[in-house]
N, C-alpha and C positions, 0 to 999 in steps of 0.2 A: 154299642156305637158300634158298625161294622165298617171296616173296609174291606177292599179288595185286591189290591196287591201289595204288600202280601196278605194273603185271607185273616184276616185277625178280628176279634170279638172284641168288645171292650163294655164292661159292665160296672156303674157306679147303684150302689146301696145303700141306706141306712136303718136304723132300728133302734129303739128303746123299749125300755119296762116305765109304763106311768108314774109308778111313785120311786122307781129309783133314781139315785142319782148321776146317770151316765146315759150317754148316747152310743153310735156306735157308727162309724159308716167305713163301707168295705168297697175297694177296686179293686176289680178282677179283668185280667186278659188272657184271652188264650188266640196262642199263633201255631197253630192248623202245622204247616210248613218244620217248626225247629225242629219235630219227629227225626224227623231222615236226616236233619243234622247233628244229632245225636245230645241237642240242647231241649232243654224245661220248655215244654208246650203250651203251659199253663202257666203265669206266677197273679200275685197278688197281695191285697199290702189293708189291714184294717185298724183304727186308727180310733181308742177312744179316748170320749171328754168327758170332765165334769161339769154338767149342768147349772151349778151355779157362779162357778168361775169361770168358764169357758178355759178348762188348762188340758194340756194333751197329757194322760198319765203312760201311754203304753201303744207300741205299733208293734203289727208282728206282719212281717214280709214272711209268703211261700213260693214254692216252687213246685213245679207239677210236673214230671217225668212220662 
């Protein structure tokens, strides 16, 4: 997804290993004008799920300056 005002990119990705018991969903964004405001320009979130029980294990949030 791309937004024009303010200029922002948002990406949603997923991944798994065939014989593993988990899969991951990643959401990342880039707010390119935030650097001028002294704010993080990127944020991300990763969610880890169990394939068999649909249970969320862990999430990770990151900020990029």
